[in-house]
C-alpha positions as CSV (number, residue, x, y, z in Angstrom):
1,M,13.5,14.7,97.5
2,T,15.2,15.3,100.9
3,P,13.0,12.8,102.8
4,A,14.2,10.2,100.3
5,G,17.8,11.0,101.1
6,L,18.6,12.8,97.9
7,G,20.0,15.8,99.9
8,M,22.8,13.7,101.3
9,S,23.4,11.4,98.3
10,T,23.0,13.9,95.5
11,I,22.7,17.6,96.3
12,I,25.4,17.8,98.9
13,P,28.1,16.3,96.6
14,L,27.1,18.6,93.8
15,L,27.3,21.7,96.1
16,E,30.7,20.7,97.4
17,A,31.9,20.2,93.8
18,G,30.8,23.6,92.8
19,F,28.2,22.3,90.3
20,I,25.3,24.1,92.0
21,D,25.6,27.9,92.4
22,W,22.2,28.7,93.9
23,I,19.0,26.9,94.7
24,V,15.2,27.6,94.6
25,S,13.5,25.0,96.7
26,T,10.1,24.3,98.3
27,G,10.1,25.0,102.0
28,A,9.1,21.4,102.7
29,N,12.3,20.0,101.2
30,L,14.3,22.3,103.4
31,Y,12.3,21.5,106.5
32,H,12.7,17.8,106.1
33,D,16.3,18.3,105.2
34,A,16.8,19.8,108.7
35,H,15.7,16.5,110.4
36,F,18.9,14.9,109.3
37,G,21.1,17.7,110.5
38,L,19.4,17.5,113.9
39,G,20.1,13.8,114.2
40,L,16.5,12.8,113.7
41,T,15.6,9.7,111.7
42,M,13.2,8.7,108.8
43,H,12.5,5.2,107.8
44,K,11.6,3.2,104.7
45,G,8.0,2.2,104.7
46,T,5.2,1.4,102.2
47,P,2.4,3.4,100.6
48,F,0.1,0.4,100.9
49,I,-0.9,0.8,104.5
50,D,-3.8,2.1,106.7
51,D,-3.1,5.8,107.2
52,V,-5.7,6.0,110.0
53,A,-3.7,3.4,111.9
54,L,-0.5,5.4,111.3
55,R,-2.1,8.5,112.7
56,E,-3.2,6.6,115.8
57,E,0.3,5.3,116.2
58,G,1.9,8.8,115.8
59,V,3.6,7.9,112.5
60,V,3.7,10.4,109.6
61,R,4.0,9.2,106.0
62,I,5.5,10.7,102.8
63,Y,4.6,8.1,100.2
64,D,6.9,5.2,101.3
65,I,8.8,7.1,104.0
66,F,7.7,6.9,107.7
67,F,8.8,9.0,110.6
68,D,7.6,9.6,114.1
69,Y,5.3,12.6,114.8
70,E,7.9,13.7,117.4
71,V,10.3,14.4,114.6
72,L,8.0,17.2,113.5
73,L,7.6,18.6,117.0
74,S,11.3,18.5,117.6
75,T,12.1,20.2,114.4
76,D,9.4,22.8,114.9
77,A,10.8,23.6,118.4
78,Y,14.3,24.0,116.9
79,V,13.1,26.3,114.1
80,R,11.3,28.5,116.7
81,E,14.2,28.6,119.1
82,V,16.7,29.6,116.4
83,S,14.4,32.1,114.7
84,A,13.7,33.9,117.9
85,R,17.4,34.9,118.2
86,P,18.4,38.6,117.8
87,E,19.9,38.3,114.3
88,F,16.6,37.1,113.0
89,Q,14.6,40.0,114.2
90,R,14.2,41.9,111.0
91,P,12.9,41.5,107.4
92,M,15.2,39.4,105.3
93,S,15.2,37.4,102.1
94,T,14.7,33.7,102.3
95,A,18.4,33.3,101.3
96,E,19.4,35.2,104.4
97,Y,17.1,33.2,106.6
98,H,18.3,29.8,105.2
99,Y,21.9,30.9,105.5
100,L,21.5,31.8,109.2
101,L,19.5,28.7,109.9
102,G,22.1,26.5,108.1
103,G,24.8,27.9,110.3
104,Y,23.0,26.8,113.4
105,I,22.3,23.4,111.9
106,L,26.1,23.0,111.2
107,E,26.8,23.7,114.8
108,R,24.2,21.1,115.9
109,E,25.8,18.5,113.6
110,Q,29.2,19.2,115.1
111,A,27.8,18.8,118.6
112,L,26.2,15.5,117.5
113,G,29.4,14.3,115.9
114,I,27.9,14.0,112.4
115,T,28.7,15.7,109.1
116,R,27.3,16.4,105.6
117,K,23.8,15.5,106.6
118,S,22.0,18.7,105.8
119,V,21.8,20.6,102.5
120,L,21.1,23.8,104.6
121,G,24.3,23.2,106.5
122,V,26.5,22.5,103.5
123,A,25.0,25.4,101.6
124,H,25.9,27.7,104.5
125,R,29.5,26.4,104.4
126,C,29.7,26.8,100.6
127,S,27.9,30.2,100.6
128,V,25.3,28.9,98.2
129,P,22.1,31.0,98.5
130,I,18.9,29.0,98.9
131,Y,15.6,30.7,98.1
132,T,12.0,29.6,98.7
133,S,9.4,30.7,96.2
134,S,6.5,30.3,98.7
135,P,8.0,30.7,102.2
136,G,4.7,30.5,104.0
137,D,3.9,27.1,102.3
138,S,5.9,24.9,104.7
139,S,6.4,24.0,108.4
140,I,9.3,26.6,108.5
141,G,6.9,29.3,107.4
142,M,4.2,28.1,109.7
143,N,6.6,28.3,112.7
144,V,7.8,31.8,111.6
145,A,4.1,32.8,111.4
146,E,3.5,31.5,114.9
147,Q,6.3,33.7,116.2
148,A,4.8,36.7,114.5
149,L,1.8,36.3,116.8
150,A,4.2,36.5,119.8
151,G,5.8,39.8,118.5
152,S,8.7,38.5,116.4
153,Q,10.0,41.0,113.9
154,L,11.1,38.3,111.5
155,R,9.5,38.7,108.1
156,F,10.3,37.1,104.7
157,D,11.1,39.8,102.1
158,V,9.7,38.3,98.9
159,S,10.7,41.4,96.9
160,A,14.3,40.8,97.9
161,D,14.0,37.2,96.7
162,V,12.7,38.3,93.3
163,N,15.4,41.0,92.9
164,E,18.3,38.9,94.2
165,T,17.6,35.9,92.0
166,S,17.3,38.2,89.0
167,A,20.6,39.9,90.0
168,I,22.3,36.5,90.1
169,V,21.2,35.7,86.5
170,F,22.0,39.2,85.3
171,A,25.5,39.1,86.8
172,A,26.3,35.9,85.1
173,K,25.3,37.2,81.7
174,V,27.0,40.6,81.8
175,S,30.2,39.0,83.0
176,G,30.4,37.0,79.8
177,G,29.0,33.8,81.4
178,K,25.8,31.8,80.8
179,S,22.8,30.9,82.9
180,G,21.7,27.3,83.1
181,V,18.7,25.9,85.0
182,L,18.3,22.4,86.2
183,I,14.7,21.8,87.2
184,I,13.8,18.8,89.3
185,G,10.1,18.4,89.2
186,G,8.3,21.7,88.7
187,G,5.7,23.7,90.5
188,S,6.4,27.1,92.1
189,P,10.2,26.7,92.3
190,K,10.3,26.1,88.5
191,N,8.6,29.3,87.7
192,F,10.5,31.3,90.3
193,V,13.9,30.3,88.8
194,L,12.7,30.9,85.2
195,Q,10.9,34.2,85.9
196,T,14.2,35.8,86.5
197,E,14.5,36.5,82.8
198,P,11.1,38.1,82.4
199,Q,11.8,40.2,85.5
200,I,15.0,41.4,83.8
201,Q,13.5,42.0,80.4
202,E,9.8,42.8,80.8
203,V,9.7,44.4,84.3
204,L,13.1,46.1,84.6
205,G,13.4,46.9,80.9
206,I,16.9,45.5,80.5
207,S,17.8,44.0,77.2
208,E,18.3,40.2,77.6
209,K,17.4,37.0,75.7
210,G,16.7,34.3,78.3
211,H,18.4,31.4,80.1
212,D,21.0,29.6,78.0
213,Y,20.6,26.0,79.3
214,Y,17.4,24.2,80.4
215,L,17.2,20.7,81.7
216,Q,14.1,19.4,83.4
217,L,13.4,16.0,85.0
218,T,9.6,15.6,85.5
219,D,6.7,13.3,85.4
220,A,4.2,16.1,84.5
221,R,2.5,16.1,81.1
222,P,2.5,19.3,79.1
223,D,-1.1,18.8,77.7
224,T,-2.8,19.5,81.1
225,G,-1.6,23.2,80.8
226,G,0.1,23.1,84.2
227,L,3.4,24.8,84.9
228,S,5.2,21.7,85.9
229,G,4.7,20.1,82.5
230,A,5.3,23.3,80.5
231,T,8.0,22.8,77.9
232,P,11.1,24.9,77.1
233,A,9.4,25.9,73.8
234,E,6.5,27.4,75.8
235,A,9.0,29.2,78.0
236,V,10.6,30.9,74.9
237,S,7.3,32.7,74.3
238,W,7.7,34.3,77.8
239,G,11.3,35.3,77.3
240,K,12.3,32.8,79.9
241,V,14.8,30.9,77.7
242,D,17.0,32.0,74.8
243,P,15.2,30.9,71.5
244,D,18.6,30.4,69.9
245,Q,19.4,27.7,72.5
246,L,16.1,25.9,72.2
247,P,17.4,22.9,70.2
248,G,19.7,22.0,73.0
249,M,17.2,22.1,75.8
250,V,16.0,18.8,77.2
251,V,13.0,17.5,79.2
252,C,13.3,14.0,80.7
253,Y,10.0,12.3,81.6
254,L,10.9,10.0,84.4
255,D,10.9,9.7,88.2
256,N,13.1,12.4,89.7
257,T,14.5,10.0,92.4
258,V,15.8,7.8,89.6
259,G,17.0,10.4,87.1
260,F,18.6,12.9,89.4
261,P,21.1,10.5,91.1
262,I,22.1,9.2,87.6
263,L,22.7,12.7,86.3
264,A,24.6,13.7,89.4
265,A,26.8,10.6,89.4
266,Y,27.6,11.2,85.7
267,A,28.6,14.9,86.4
268,L,30.7,14.0,89.4
269,A,32.5,11.2,87.5
270,K,33.1,13.1,84.2
271,R,33.9,16.6,85.4
272,K,36.4,18.0,87.9
273,P,35.2,20.1,90.7
274,R,34.8,23.9,90.0
275,P,35.8,26.7,92.3
276,L,32.9,27.7,94.5
277,K,31.3,31.0,93.3
278,R,30.0,31.8,96.9
279,L,27.2,33.9,95.5
280,Y,25.7,34.4,99.0
281,D,28.7,36.6,99.9
282,R,28.4,38.6,96.7
283,R,24.7,39.5,96.9
284,G,25.4,43.1,97.7
285,A,27.6,43.7,94.7
286,I,25.4,41.9,92.2
287,M,22.3,43.8,93.5
288,R,24.1,47.1,92.9
289,Q,25.0,46.0,89.4
290,L,21.3,45.1,88.7
291,T,20.1,48.3,90.2
292,E,22.4,50.5,88.1
293,A,21.3,48.6,84.9
294,Y,17.6,49.1,85.8
295,L,18.0,52.8,86.5
296,E,19.7,53.2,83.1
297,A,16.9,51.3,81.3
298,K,13.9,52.7,83.2
299,A,13.2,55.7,80.9
300,D,13.2,53.6,77.8
301,R,11.0,50.9,79.5
302,D,8.5,53.6,80.5
303,T,8.4,55.0,77.0
304,R,7.7,51.5,75.5
305,A,5.1,50.8,78.1
306,E,3.3,54.1,77.5
307,A,3.3,53.5,73.7
308,A,1.9,50.0,74.3
309,T,-0.9,51.3,76.4
310,G,-1.8,54.2,74.2
311,G,-0.8,56.8,76.8
312,G,-1.0,55.1,80.1
313,A,-3.7,54.1,82.5
314,P,-6.9,56.3,83.0
């Protein structure tokens, strides 16, 4: 996604137009997004090449995209330098980490005389929270882990991520709004954004029905049983999406790098920009709202759980 330039061409315009309120991403997409904000370059290549020769020449390949190994080393060094600063020395959600990192990338862009190159930077400016469902599964997480060996106090609080994302969905619903998910690809981020509803209903015991809108672009087949290809109908059985809205939910089986730009261009051409919701700035308030609803529902949830288990665990 971001190595192919979709961060600059597609995601950033949607963020600035107020069409994306929050994001769940792989750490890899955010790490490679940072290259552009740091003034580093990636190049069009070919998948039909000798990868052993590329390794010997210090060239890294992501399908048909090439970049110098020094790009990794430079980005690693920047992530470590920023993450070692005092404001990072505590446990935090991945949204907090990406917001702080995005602020520093914005400063680097300004120093380099470039703008609107990094999704992290623009998300910081627009106060759009970005979560990573598997924070250790990327070069950002790897560099944070290296710093832990040296005594850093930075830790990713995955429980905060689960609760904050659920609070975002809950706040939208109780305020009379709706929750729509746009899934580009699948994998761990797909489940993480969809599991907000089972977290609200099944785990917290709060009455809810599921996400209202579901649009996925993927090349994954449903018959393999993997999550990436799982259909919205299957998600209904988990409580992830509202069964009443199932007829309007759509899965497009095509290349994301083709379908997503077309969808974004249509949205930007046909709809006026919306006021930014700035959900990052509202995390405290929406978390209090979710906590209050959970505490009210907890007794009934426990009663239902006890009845379902025949009196509780031995």
